[in-house]
MARFI-441184 format. One record per residue (C-alpha): residue in one letter; x negated, y negated, z negated; residue number from 1; chain. Coordinates in nm, 2 decimals. Layout:
residues N
SITE residuo      u      v      w num cadena
SITE       A      X      Y      Z NUM      A
...
END
This chain:
residues 454
SITE residuo      u      v      w num cadena
SITE       X  -2.98  -0.29   3.39   1      A
SITE       X  -2.75  -0.07   3.18   2      A
SITE       X  -2.83   0.01   2.82   3      A
SITE       X  -2.85   0.35   2.66   4      A
SITE       X  -2.65   0.42   2.34   5      A
SITE       X  -2.98   0.41   2.13   6      A
SITE       X  -3.07   0.07   2.28   7      A
SITE       X  -2.72  -0.06   2.20   8      A
SITE       X  -2.75   0.06   1.84   9      A
SITE       X  -3.09  -0.11   1.80  10      A
SITE       X  -2.96  -0.43   1.94  11      A
SITE       X  -2.65  -0.41   1.72  12      A
SITE       X  -2.86  -0.36   1.40  13      A
SITE       X  -3.01  -0.71   1.46  14      A
SITE       X  -2.67  -0.88   1.50  15      A
SITE       X  -2.56  -1.03   1.17  16      A
SITE       X  -2.20  -1.09   1.27  17      A
SITE       X  -2.17  -0.73   1.38  18      A
SITE       X  -2.31  -0.61   1.06  19      A
SITE       X  -2.06  -0.82   0.86  20      A
SITE       X  -1.78  -0.65   1.06  21      A
SITE       X  -1.93  -0.31   0.98  22      A
SITE       X  -1.94  -0.40   0.61  23      A
SITE       X  -1.58  -0.51   0.61  24      A
SITE       X  -1.47  -0.19   0.79  25      A
SITE       X  -1.66   0.03   0.54  26      A
SITE       X  -1.48  -0.16   0.26  27      A
SITE       X  -1.14  -0.09   0.43  28      A
SITE       X  -1.22   0.28   0.46  29      A
SITE       X  -1.31   0.28   0.09  30      A
SITE       X  -0.97   0.12   0.01  31      A
SITE       X  -0.81   0.39   0.22  32      A
SITE       X  -0.98   0.66   0.01  33      A
SITE       X  -0.89   0.48  -0.31  34      A
SITE       X  -0.52   0.47  -0.20  35      A
SITE       X  -0.52   0.85  -0.16  36      A
SITE       X  -0.71   0.91  -0.49  37      A
SITE       X  -0.53   0.65  -0.72  38      A
SITE       X  -0.18   0.68  -0.58  39      A
SITE       X  -0.08   1.03  -0.47  40      A
SITE       X   0.12   1.09  -0.15  41      A
SITE       X   0.44   1.13  -0.36  42      A
SITE       X   0.41   0.77  -0.47  43      A
SITE       X   0.37   0.66  -0.11  44      A
SITE       X   0.68   0.87  -0.01  45      A
SITE       X   0.89   0.71  -0.29  46      A
SITE       X   0.82   0.35  -0.16  47      A
SITE       X   1.18   0.29  -0.06  48      A
SITE       X   1.34   0.49  -0.35  49      A
SITE       X   1.46   0.23  -0.61  50      A
SITE       X   1.49   0.49  -0.88  51      A
SITE       X   1.11   0.54  -0.88  52      A
SITE       X   1.05   0.17  -0.96  53      A
SITE       X   1.33   0.12  -1.22  54      A
SITE       X   1.09   0.08  -1.51  55      A
SITE       X   0.88  -0.19  -1.33  56      A
SITE       X   0.95  -0.56  -1.36  57      A
SITE       X   1.13  -0.76  -1.08  58      A
SITE       X   0.93  -1.02  -0.89  59      A
SITE       X   0.65  -1.04  -1.15  60      A
SITE       X   0.33  -1.24  -1.12  61      A
SITE       X  -0.01  -1.07  -1.10  62      A
SITE       X  -0.15  -1.01  -1.45  63      A
SITE       X  -0.47  -1.21  -1.38  64      A
SITE       X  -0.28  -1.54  -1.37  65      A
SITE       X  -0.30  -1.54  -1.75  66      A
SITE       X  -0.67  -1.61  -1.73  67      A
SITE       X  -0.58  -1.96  -1.58  68      A
SITE       X  -0.29  -2.05  -1.81  69      A
SITE       X  -0.30  -2.21  -2.15  70      A
SITE       X   0.02  -2.02  -2.26  71      A
SITE       X  -0.01  -1.65  -2.19  72      A
SITE       X   0.29  -1.50  -2.01  73      A
SITE       X   0.40  -1.16  -2.16  74      A
SITE       X   0.26  -0.87  -1.96  75      A
SITE       X   0.47  -0.58  -1.86  76      A
SITE       X   0.32  -0.27  -2.01  77      A
SITE       X   0.40   0.10  -1.92  78      A
SITE       X   0.25   0.33  -2.19  79      A
SITE       X   0.24   0.69  -2.09  80      A
SITE       X  -0.02   0.85  -2.31  81      A
SITE       X   0.10   0.84  -2.67  82      A
SITE       X  -0.08   0.99  -2.97  83      A
SITE       X   0.10   1.32  -3.04  84      A
SITE       X   0.12   1.49  -3.38  85      A
SITE       X   0.31   1.80  -3.48  86      A
SITE       X   0.42   1.93  -3.82  87      A
SITE       X   0.62   2.22  -3.94  88      A
SITE       X   0.79   2.25  -4.28  89      A
SITE       X   0.99   2.57  -4.32  90      A
SITE       X   1.23   2.58  -4.03  91      A
SITE       X   1.20   2.21  -3.96  92      A
SITE       X   0.95   2.11  -3.69  93      A
SITE       X   0.85   1.75  -3.63  94      A
SITE       X   0.68   1.61  -3.33  95      A
SITE       X   0.57   1.24  -3.34  96      A
SITE       X   0.47   1.02  -3.04  97      A
SITE       X   0.29   0.70  -3.13  98      A
SITE       X   0.25   0.40  -2.90  99      A
SITE       X   0.01   0.12  -3.01 100      A
SITE       X   0.04  -0.23  -2.86 101      A
SITE       X  -0.17  -0.54  -2.92 102      A
SITE       X   0.07  -0.83  -2.85 103      A
SITE       X  -0.10  -1.16  -2.81 104      A
SITE       X   0.12  -1.35  -2.57 105      A
SITE       X   0.31  -1.68  -2.61 106      A
SITE       X   0.65  -1.56  -2.52 107      A
SITE       X   0.89  -1.29  -2.62 108      A
SITE       X   0.91  -0.97  -2.41 109      A
SITE       X   1.21  -0.94  -2.19 110      A
SITE       X   1.31  -0.60  -2.33 111      A
SITE       X   1.17  -0.26  -2.43 112      A
SITE       X   1.26   0.08  -2.31 113      A
SITE       X   1.18   0.44  -2.42 114      A
SITE       X   1.21   0.70  -2.15 115      A
SITE       X   1.17   1.07  -2.22 116      A
SITE       X   1.25   1.42  -2.09 117      A
SITE       X   1.30   1.69  -2.35 118      A
SITE       X   1.33   2.07  -2.32 119      A
SITE       X   1.51   2.21  -2.62 120      A
SITE       X   1.77   2.44  -2.77 121      A
SITE       X   2.02   2.33  -3.04 122      A
SITE       X   2.07   1.96  -3.13 123      A
SITE       X   1.74   1.79  -3.21 124      A
SITE       X   1.73   1.45  -3.38 125      A
SITE       X   1.54   1.16  -3.22 126      A
SITE       X   1.43   0.86  -3.43 127      A
SITE       X   1.25   0.55  -3.31 128      A
SITE       X   1.09   0.30  -3.54 129      A
SITE       X   0.84   0.01  -3.51 130      A
SITE       X   0.58  -0.10  -3.77 131      A
SITE       X   0.44  -0.45  -3.75 132      A
SITE       X   0.10  -0.56  -3.88 133      A
SITE       X   0.27  -0.78  -4.15 134      A
SITE       X   0.39  -0.46  -4.31 135      A
SITE       X   0.76  -0.47  -4.20 136      A
SITE       X   0.90  -0.15  -4.05 137      A
SITE       X   1.23  -0.14  -3.85 138      A
SITE       X   1.44   0.16  -3.75 139      A
SITE       X   1.54   0.11  -3.39 140      A
SITE       X   1.75   0.41  -3.31 141      A
SITE       X   1.86   0.75  -3.45 142      A
SITE       X   2.05   0.98  -3.22 143      A
SITE       X   2.12   1.35  -3.18 144      A
SITE       X   2.06   1.51  -2.84 145      A
SITE       X   2.35   1.69  -2.68 146      A
SITE       X   2.40   2.03  -2.85 147      A
SITE       X   2.30   2.32  -2.63 148      A
SITE       X   2.31   2.69  -2.71 149      A
SITE       X   2.08   2.78  -2.42 150      A
SITE       X   1.75   2.62  -2.34 151      A
SITE       X   1.81   2.30  -2.15 152      A
SITE       X   1.63   1.99  -2.02 153      A
SITE       X   1.75   1.64  -2.10 154      A
SITE       X   1.64   1.30  -1.96 155      A
SITE       X   1.73   0.97  -2.12 156      A
SITE       X   1.64   0.60  -2.13 157      A
SITE       X   1.69   0.41  -2.45 158      A
SITE       X   1.71   0.03  -2.39 159      A
SITE       X   1.66  -0.24  -2.64 160      A
SITE       X   1.99  -0.38  -2.53 161      A
SITE       X   2.18  -0.06  -2.64 162      A
SITE       X   2.44  -0.12  -2.91 163      A
SITE       X   2.28   0.15  -3.13 164      A
SITE       X   1.95  -0.04  -3.13 165      A
SITE       X   2.13  -0.37  -3.22 166      A
SITE       X   2.33  -0.20  -3.49 167      A
SITE       X   2.01  -0.06  -3.65 168      A
SITE       X   1.84  -0.40  -3.65 169      A
SITE       X   2.13  -0.58  -3.81 170      A
SITE       X   2.04  -0.40  -4.13 171      A
SITE       X   1.72  -0.60  -4.14 172      A
SITE       X   1.88  -0.95  -4.11 173      A
SITE       X   1.81  -1.03  -4.47 174      A
SITE       X   1.44  -1.01  -4.41 175      A
SITE       X   1.45  -1.33  -4.19 176      A
SITE       X   1.51  -1.68  -4.32 177      A
SITE       X   1.67  -1.80  -4.00 178      A
SITE       X   1.98  -1.68  -3.81 179      A
SITE       X   1.93  -1.49  -3.48 180      A
SITE       X   2.24  -1.53  -3.28 181      A
SITE       X   2.31  -1.37  -3.04 182      A
SITE       X   2.11  -1.08  -3.18 183      A
SITE       X   1.82  -0.98  -2.95 184      A
SITE       X   1.61  -0.67  -3.04 185      A
SITE       X   1.30  -0.85  -2.90 186      A
SITE       X   1.36  -1.15  -3.12 187      A
SITE       X   1.39  -0.94  -3.43 188      A
SITE       X   1.10  -0.71  -3.36 189      A
SITE       X   0.85  -0.98  -3.25 190      A
SITE       X   0.96  -1.28  -3.45 191      A
SITE       X   0.80  -1.42  -3.76 192      A
SITE       X   1.02  -1.39  -4.07 193      A
SITE       X   1.03  -1.77  -4.14 194      A
SITE       X   1.08  -1.90  -3.78 195      A
SITE       X   1.19  -1.78  -3.44 196      A
SITE       X   0.84  -1.78  -3.30 197      A
SITE       X   0.61  -1.51  -3.18 198      A
SITE       X   0.43  -1.29  -3.43 199      A
SITE       X   0.11  -1.20  -3.25 200      A
SITE       X  -0.07  -0.89  -3.35 201      A
SITE       X  -0.06  -0.51  -3.36 202      A
SITE       X   0.26  -0.32  -3.32 203      A
SITE       X   0.31   0.06  -3.35 204      A
SITE       X   0.62   0.22  -3.20 205      A
SITE       X   0.68   0.57  -3.32 206      A
SITE       X   0.92   0.83  -3.19 207      A
SITE       X   1.00   1.13  -3.42 208      A
SITE       X   1.17   1.44  -3.28 209      A
SITE       X   1.31   1.68  -3.54 210      A
SITE       X   1.44   2.03  -3.47 211      A
SITE       X   1.56   2.32  -3.69 212      A
SITE       X   1.48   2.68  -3.61 213      A
SITE       X   1.37   2.61  -3.25 214      A
SITE       X   1.08   2.44  -3.08 215      A
SITE       X   1.13   2.12  -2.88 216      A
SITE       X   0.89   2.00  -2.61 217      A
SITE       X   0.89   1.66  -2.45 218      A
SITE       X   0.77   1.68  -2.09 219      A
SITE       X   0.76   1.31  -2.04 220      A
SITE       X   0.73   1.04  -2.30 221      A
SITE       X   0.70   0.68  -2.18 222      A
SITE       X   0.73   0.34  -2.36 223      A
SITE       X   0.79   0.03  -2.15 224      A
SITE       X   0.75  -0.32  -2.29 225      A
SITE       X   0.91  -0.57  -2.05 226      A
SITE       X   0.72  -0.87  -1.93 227      A
SITE       X   0.68  -1.12  -1.65 228      A
SITE       X   0.34  -1.04  -1.52 229      A
SITE       X   0.22  -0.70  -1.40 230      A
SITE       X  -0.07  -0.53  -1.22 231      A
SITE       X  -0.33  -0.67  -0.98 232      A
SITE       X  -0.09  -0.81  -0.72 233      A
SITE       X   0.24  -0.82  -0.90 234      A
SITE       X   0.58  -0.67  -0.79 235      A
SITE       X   0.85  -0.76  -0.54 236      A
SITE       X   1.22  -0.81  -0.57 237      A
SITE       X   1.27  -0.44  -0.55 238      A
SITE       X   1.04  -0.38  -0.85 239      A
SITE       X   0.78  -0.21  -0.63 240      A
SITE       X   0.41  -0.24  -0.73 241      A
SITE       X   0.27  -0.44  -0.44 242      A
SITE       X  -0.08  -0.29  -0.50 243      A
SITE       X   0.06   0.05  -0.38 244      A
SITE       X   0.18  -0.10  -0.06 245      A
SITE       X  -0.13  -0.30   0.00 246      A
SITE       X  -0.37   0.00  -0.05 247      A
SITE       X  -0.15   0.24   0.15 248      A
SITE       X  -0.11  -0.02   0.42 249      A
SITE       X  -0.49   0.00   0.48 250      A
SITE       X  -0.51   0.36   0.61 251      A
SITE       X  -0.19   0.30   0.81 252      A
SITE       X  -0.33  -0.01   0.97 253      A
SITE       X  -0.66   0.17   1.05 254      A
SITE       X  -0.46   0.47   1.19 255      A
SITE       X  -0.25   0.25   1.41 256      A
SITE       X  -0.53   0.03   1.53 257      A
SITE       X  -0.79   0.29   1.60 258      A
SITE       X  -0.55   0.55   1.75 259      A
SITE       X  -0.40   0.29   1.99 260      A
SITE       X  -0.74   0.14   2.07 261      A
SITE       X  -0.91   0.48   2.14 262      A
SITE       X  -0.62   0.62   2.33 263      A
SITE       X  -0.55   0.32   2.55 264      A
SITE       X  -0.92   0.25   2.62 265      A
SITE       X  -1.00   0.62   2.71 266      A
SITE       X  -0.69   0.64   2.94 267      A
SITE       X  -0.77   0.30   3.10 268      A
SITE       X  -1.14   0.39   3.15 269      A
SITE       X  -1.07   0.73   3.32 270      A
SITE       X  -0.79   0.58   3.53 271      A
SITE       X  -1.00   0.28   3.65 272      A
SITE       X  -1.31   0.48   3.71 273      A
SITE       X  -1.12   0.75   3.91 274      A
SITE       X  -0.95   0.48   4.12 275      A
SITE       X  -1.28   0.29   4.19 276      A
SITE       X  -1.47   0.61   4.27 277      A
SITE       X  -1.21   0.75   4.51 278      A
SITE       X  -1.14   0.42   4.68 279      A
SITE       X  -0.93   0.37   4.99 280      A
SITE       X  -0.56   0.47   4.97 281      A
SITE       X  -0.60   0.64   4.63 282      A
SITE       X  -0.75   0.32   4.48 283      A
SITE       X  -0.48   0.10   4.64 284      A
SITE       X  -0.19   0.31   4.51 285      A
SITE       X  -0.33   0.35   4.16 286      A
SITE       X  -0.41  -0.02   4.12 287      A
SITE       X  -0.07  -0.13   4.25 288      A
SITE       X   0.09   0.08   3.97 289      A
SITE       X  -0.16  -0.08   3.74 290      A
SITE       X  -0.04  -0.42   3.85 291      A
SITE       X   0.32  -0.34   3.80 292      A
SITE       X   0.27  -0.23   3.44 293      A
SITE       X   0.03  -0.52   3.38 294      A
SITE       X   0.31  -0.76   3.49 295      A
SITE       X   0.57  -0.62   3.26 296      A
SITE       X   0.64  -0.83   2.95 297      A
SITE       X   0.50  -0.61   2.68 298      A
SITE       X   0.66  -0.75   2.36 299      A
SITE       X   1.02  -0.77   2.49 300      A
SITE       X   0.99  -0.42   2.62 301      A
SITE       X   0.85  -0.30   2.29 302      A
SITE       X   1.14  -0.45   2.11 303      A
SITE       X   1.39  -0.29   2.35 304      A
SITE       X   1.22   0.05   2.32 305      A
SITE       X   1.21   0.03   1.94 306      A
SITE       X   1.58  -0.06   1.93 307      A
SITE       X   1.70   0.20   2.18 308      A
SITE       X   1.47   0.50   2.13 309      A
SITE       X   1.35   0.47   1.78 310      A
SITE       X   1.12   0.28   1.54 311      A
SITE       X   0.91   0.57   1.42 312      A
SITE       X   0.55   0.47   1.36 313      A
SITE       X   0.43   0.75   1.59 314      A
SITE       X   0.67   0.62   1.87 315      A
SITE       X   0.53   0.27   1.82 316      A
SITE       X   0.18   0.40   1.85 317      A
SITE       X   0.28   0.57   2.18 318      A
SITE       X   0.45   0.25   2.31 319      A
SITE       X   0.14   0.04   2.23 320      A
SITE       X  -0.08   0.29   2.41 321      A
SITE       X   0.14   0.28   2.72 322      A
SITE       X   0.10  -0.10   2.75 323      A
SITE       X  -0.27  -0.12   2.63 324      A
SITE       X  -0.47   0.06   2.90 325      A
SITE       X  -0.40  -0.15   3.21 326      A
SITE       X  -0.66  -0.43   3.13 327      A
SITE       X  -0.93  -0.17   3.06 328      A
SITE       X  -0.85   0.01   3.39 329      A
SITE       X  -0.91  -0.31   3.60 330      A
SITE       X  -1.25  -0.38   3.44 331      A
SITE       X  -1.37  -0.01   3.45 332      A
SITE       X  -1.26   0.01   3.82 333      A
SITE       X  -1.48  -0.29   3.92 334      A
SITE       X  -1.77  -0.13   3.72 335      A
SITE       X  -1.72   0.20   3.89 336      A
SITE       X  -1.73   0.04   4.24 337      A
SITE       X  -2.08  -0.08   4.16 338      A
SITE       X  -2.21   0.24   4.00 339      A
SITE       X  -2.09   0.47   4.27 340      A
SITE       X  -2.32   0.30   4.52 341      A
SITE       X  -2.63   0.38   4.32 342      A
SITE       X  -2.88   0.64   4.46 343      A
SITE       X  -2.83   0.91   4.20 344      A
SITE       X  -2.45   0.91   4.26 345      A
SITE       X  -2.51   0.94   4.63 346      A
SITE       X  -2.75   1.22   4.58 347      A
SITE       X  -2.50   1.40   4.36 348      A
SITE       X  -2.25   1.38   4.65 349      A
SITE       X  -2.50   1.51   4.90 350      A
SITE       X  -2.58   1.81   4.67 351      A
SITE       X  -2.21   1.90   4.68 352      A
SITE       X  -2.11   1.82   4.32 353      A
SITE       X  -1.73   1.78   4.26 354      A
SITE       X  -1.59   1.44   4.21 355      A
SITE       X  -1.47   1.52   3.86 356      A
SITE       X  -1.82   1.62   3.76 357      A
SITE       X  -1.98   1.31   3.91 358      A
SITE       X  -1.72   1.09   3.73 359      A
SITE       X  -1.77   1.25   3.38 360      A
SITE       X  -2.14   1.32   3.41 361      A
SITE       X  -2.29   1.02   3.60 362      A
SITE       X  -2.04   0.73   3.58 363      A
SITE       X  -1.85   0.74   3.25 364      A
SITE       X  -2.17   0.77   3.04 365      A
SITE       X  -2.29   0.44   3.19 366      A
SITE       X  -1.97   0.28   3.06 367      A
SITE       X  -2.00   0.39   2.69 368      A
SITE       X  -2.13   0.05   2.56 369      A
SITE       X  -1.84  -0.12   2.73 370      A
SITE       X  -1.61   0.14   2.59 371      A
SITE       X  -1.72   0.08   2.23 372      A
SITE       X  -1.68  -0.30   2.28 373      A
SITE       X  -1.33  -0.25   2.43 374      A
SITE       X  -1.22  -0.03   2.14 375      A
SITE       X  -1.34  -0.28   1.88 376      A
SITE       X  -1.15  -0.56   2.05 377      A
SITE       X  -0.83  -0.36   2.10 378      A
SITE       X  -0.79  -0.26   1.74 379      A
SITE       X  -0.68  -0.60   1.60 380      A
SITE       X  -0.44  -0.64   1.89 381      A
SITE       X  -0.27  -0.31   1.80 382      A
SITE       X  -0.26  -0.40   1.43 383      A
SITE       X  -0.11  -0.74   1.48 384      A
SITE       X   0.14  -0.62   1.73 385      A
SITE       X   0.27  -0.35   1.49 386      A
SITE       X   0.28  -0.61   1.21 387      A
SITE       X   0.48  -0.84   1.44 388      A
SITE       X   0.73  -0.56   1.52 389      A
SITE       X   0.76  -0.47   1.15 390      A
SITE       X   0.81  -0.84   1.06 391      A
SITE       X   1.10  -0.86   1.30 392      A
SITE       X   1.25  -0.55   1.14 393      A
SITE       X   1.17  -0.31   1.42 394      A
SITE       X   0.89  -0.12   1.24 395      A
SITE       X   0.92   0.21   1.06 396      A
SITE       X   1.07   0.12   0.72 397      A
SITE       X   0.96   0.45   0.56 398      A
SITE       X   0.59   0.34   0.57 399      A
SITE       X   0.46   0.05   0.36 400      A
SITE       X   0.27  -0.12   0.64 401      A
SITE       X   0.15  -0.48   0.58 402      A
SITE       X   0.40  -0.60   0.84 403      A
SITE       X   0.68  -0.42   0.66 404      A
SITE       X   0.59  -0.58   0.33 405      A
SITE       X   0.60  -0.93   0.50 406      A
SITE       X   0.94  -0.84   0.65 407      A
SITE       X   1.08  -0.75   0.31 408      A
SITE       X   0.93  -1.08   0.17 409      A
SITE       X   1.10  -1.27   0.44 410      A
SITE       X   1.43  -1.09   0.39 411      A
SITE       X   1.44  -1.19   0.02 412      A
SITE       X   1.32  -1.55   0.08 413      A
SITE       X   0.99  -1.51  -0.09 414      A
SITE       X   0.84  -1.82   0.07 415      A
SITE       X   1.13  -2.05  -0.04 416      A
SITE       X   1.12  -1.90  -0.39 417      A
SITE       X   0.74  -1.95  -0.42 418      A
SITE       X   0.66  -1.57  -0.45 419      A
SITE       X   0.32  -1.63  -0.29 420      A
SITE       X   0.18  -1.30  -0.42 421      A
SITE       X   0.43  -1.11  -0.20 422      A
SITE       X   0.31  -1.30   0.11 423      A
SITE       X  -0.06  -1.39   0.08 424      A
SITE       X  -0.22  -1.05   0.02 425      A
SITE       X  -0.08  -0.86   0.32 426      A
SITE       X  -0.13  -1.16   0.54 427      A
SITE       X  -0.50  -1.18   0.43 428      A
SITE       X  -0.55  -0.81   0.49 429      A
SITE       X  -0.42  -0.84   0.85 430      A
SITE       X  -0.65  -1.13   0.91 431      A
SITE       X  -0.95  -0.97   0.75 432      A
SITE       X  -0.91  -0.64   0.93 433      A
SITE       X  -0.86  -0.81   1.27 434      A
SITE       X  -1.16  -1.03   1.20 435      A
SITE       X  -1.38  -0.74   1.12 436      A
SITE       X  -1.31  -0.57   1.46 437      A
SITE       X  -1.34  -0.90   1.64 438      A
SITE       X  -1.69  -0.95   1.49 439      A
SITE       X  -1.79  -0.60   1.61 440      A
SITE       X  -1.64  -0.65   1.95 441      A
SITE       X  -1.81  -0.99   2.00 442      A
SITE       X  -2.14  -0.84   1.89 443      A
SITE       X  -2.10  -0.55   2.14 444      A
SITE       X  -2.00  -0.79   2.41 445      A
SITE       X  -2.32  -0.99   2.36 446      A
SITE       X  -2.52  -0.67   2.39 447      A
SITE       X  -2.36  -0.51   2.69 448      A
SITE       X  -2.28  -0.83   2.89 449      A
SITE       X  -2.60  -0.91   3.09 450      A
SITE       X  -2.51  -1.28   3.12 451      A
SITE       X  -2.46  -1.32   2.74 452      A
SITE       X  -2.76  -1.11   2.67 453      A
SITE       X  -2.99  -1.34   2.87 454      A
END
């Protein structure tokens, strides 16, 4: 006896494994929405642009590892929202940008960088200083921006390794009772005065921009304190924030899996039902074609197609659909052979209804429970196949799929170097996503399969 959609839904609501799968999928869709909200599309498009990640640390651990370590590793901080104050005295205008940092780590920062974009006219003066909680204040840099008679935009990065910064800090050597050689800006700024050890506490980095007779506006003001841990998942060898790739990989995986599954199942369902209903020579010819495609080695052909035609993600989805419908067609044909002998189908033929109408109105609706189960089971196969192609370097490199992340990790020897945070998260996401759809598919199979249902 075939089940209606409502009966399937009622049975599914009693299946705990199926509900767990639904819960995981809801979480995956929530992650997809978070990717779009937290990280705009522009960030996703800049995934392979090294300039966009220049201010991030290289191969840094996730920040949460500090909760499990006795000695706290310095965290990489990117401060983009300074406190801004403006002041005008006669023709001189002053704009100050203040960055406050609580430094409570057991190691020195690797460096610090100030990045800004200024819109000005004339030759403004930029000064950077730092004030420590012990009362000492150091001038870090004092430079004039390139003179311009017309209004212009200027972008610059000031590094702690710049000679101008080191020259400014040498003036404070007498404040320390030990010799710092070679001179490191991080050692001077963050050291105690009596020993070369970390001075924990509050630091204030202040940027003052002076101009005479004209207003200056800074469109971007960012202070980066270099460290060895960063973010929720850390960074890779190319300085990319792996959380961006992991979150954006979720909607891409769902798009690939669901599109391929729905497309291949629908095509296979219609193809198999039509062959089974028509029978005779039509059935024989269609199923021989099905057997030929079924016998083809899918993975080698996918590799050849990706190499010769292209590795666009949309082409990969199309290739997977081409090889994914044949198994569904065989099963749906056998089911159609049984359904077409039922009395209401015979009655429809006698009333003169067209074959297409009988197939879509009387046969296909009976296969909807099987269709849902087939789609659920086909999704993880599509996701893992795409991940395998990407891992082999045949995926679309412009999209941060989980397989592409694993390919990059393998290319840079992440496993041999112990960069587990580059490997484990995408691997877990592939496994969890596949497991969720397998749970749903197995639950649906128990419901729609009469033998298992009994």
